[in-house]
C-alpha positions as CSV (number, residue, x, y, z in Angstrom):
1,Q,-18.8,-9.9,-5.6
2,L,-16.3,-7.5,-4.2
3,Q,-15.2,-7.9,-0.6
4,L,-12.9,-5.9,1.6
5,V,-11.1,-8.1,4.1
6,Q,-9.3,-6.3,7.0
7,S,-6.5,-7.4,9.2
8,G,-4.2,-5.8,11.8
9,G,-5.3,-3.7,14.8
10,G,-5.1,-4.8,18.4
11,Y,-3.9,-3.4,21.6
12,V,-1.1,-0.9,21.9
13,Q,0.2,1.5,24.5
14,F,0.2,5.3,24.2
15,G,2.8,6.4,21.6
16,G,2.9,3.0,19.9
17,S,2.2,2.0,16.3
18,L,-0.1,-0.3,14.4
19,R,-0.7,-1.1,10.7
20,L,-4.1,-2.0,9.3
21,S,-4.5,-3.8,6.1
22,C,-7.5,-4.0,3.7
23,V,-7.5,-6.5,0.9
24,V,-9.7,-6.3,-2.1
25,A,-11.0,-9.9,-2.5
26,G,-13.8,-11.8,-4.2
27,N,-14.5,-12.5,-7.8
28,S,-16.0,-9.2,-8.9
29,G,-13.5,-8.6,-11.6
30,I,-13.0,-5.1,-10.3
31,A,-9.4,-4.0,-10.4
32,S,-8.0,-2.6,-7.2
33,E,-6.8,0.6,-9.0
34,S,-10.4,1.4,-10.0
35,L,-11.3,1.9,-6.4
36,A,-10.8,4.9,-4.2
37,I,-10.3,3.8,-0.6
38,G,-11.2,5.4,2.6
39,W,-10.6,4.6,6.2
40,F,-13.2,5.4,8.9
41,R,-13.4,4.8,12.6
42,Q,-16.1,4.6,15.2
43,A,-15.6,4.8,18.9
44,P,-18.2,3.6,21.4
45,G,-21.1,6.0,21.6
46,K,-19.8,8.2,18.9
47,E,-20.6,8.7,15.2
48,R,-18.5,7.2,12.5
49,E,-15.6,9.5,11.7
50,W,-13.7,9.8,8.4
51,V,-9.9,9.3,8.9
52,S,-8.2,9.2,5.5
53,C,-8.7,8.5,1.8
54,I,-6.5,7.6,-1.2
55,T,-7.3,7.6,-4.9
56,G,-7.0,4.6,-7.1
57,S,-3.5,5.4,-8.3
58,G,-2.4,6.4,-4.9
59,A,-1.4,9.9,-6.2
60,V,-3.8,11.8,-3.9
61,T,-4.2,11.3,-0.2
62,N,-6.0,13.2,2.5
63,Y,-6.3,13.1,6.2
64,A,-8.5,14.2,9.0
65,D,-6.8,16.9,11.1
66,S,-6.9,14.6,14.1
67,V,-4.6,12.1,12.5
68,K,-2.5,14.3,10.1
69,G,1.2,13.8,10.6
70,R,0.6,10.5,12.6
71,F,-1.2,8.3,10.1
72,T,-0.2,7.3,6.6
73,I,-2.5,5.8,4.0
74,S,-1.0,3.8,1.2
75,R,-1.8,1.1,-1.3
76,D,-0.1,-1.7,-3.3
77,N,-2.4,-2.3,-6.3
78,A,-0.3,-5.3,-7.4
79,R,-1.3,-7.0,-4.1
80,N,-4.8,-5.6,-4.0
81,T,-4.0,-4.2,-0.6
82,M,-4.4,-0.9,1.1
83,Y,-2.7,0.1,4.4
84,L,-3.2,2.5,7.2
85,Q,0.0,3.0,9.2
86,M,-0.8,4.5,12.5
87,N,2.1,6.0,14.6
88,S,2.1,8.0,17.8
89,L,-1.2,6.5,18.8
90,K,-3.3,8.2,21.5
91,P,-6.1,6.8,23.7
92,E,-8.5,8.9,21.7
93,D,-7.6,6.8,18.6
94,T,-9.3,3.9,20.2
95,A,-12.1,2.8,17.9
96,V,-13.2,0.2,15.4
97,Y,-11.5,1.0,12.1
98,L,-13.2,0.3,8.8
99,C,-11.9,0.4,5.3
100,A,-14.3,1.3,2.5
101,A,-14.2,1.6,-1.3
102,Y,-16.1,3.1,-4.2
103,R,-15.7,3.0,-7.9
104,K,-14.6,6.6,-8.6
105,P,-10.8,6.2,-8.5
106,D,-10.0,9.8,-9.0
107,M,-12.0,11.1,-6.1
108,C,-10.7,11.1,-2.5
109,G,-14.0,11.1,-0.6
110,E,-14.8,11.9,3.0
111,S,-18.5,11.1,3.2
112,Q,-19.4,7.6,4.3
113,W,-22.5,7.7,2.1
114,S,-20.2,7.7,-1.0
115,F,-18.7,4.3,-0.2
116,A,-20.4,1.2,-1.5
117,Y,-18.2,-1.5,-0.1
118,W,-17.1,-1.9,3.5
119,G,-14.7,-4.1,5.4
120,Q,-15.7,-6.0,8.5
121,G,-13.9,-3.6,10.9
122,T,-11.0,-4.1,13.2
123,Q,-10.6,-3.0,16.8
124,V,-7.8,-0.7,17.8
125,I,-7.3,-0.1,21.6
126,V,-4.7,2.4,22.8
127,S,-4.0,2.4,26.5
128,S,-2.8,5.5,28.4
């Protein structure tokens, strides 16, 4: 069974940085590079929002306009780990962040309904 295990997050002041990690774990036999990865976030009282995606090889990335130029998605398939580097954080970035995966490695998806596997979520709080 494939699992996504998240780490990172926490509390940071306005303008600060955080890095989130998402590890592909479990004994599914699914190779990390066969998974496209997305990051989503959900703030209290708001709908889940797509943040970024990366294809299985890492060749293609995409970002929501709200984070473009501040966030960087990356992956290290040898370590089965994906990252979301978040810089210049703003209070409006406060949310629970979730990584997600699906088995179409060449597609950089934005719809949460496309993703079959989800991490447990990690809280990011940015103070003003």
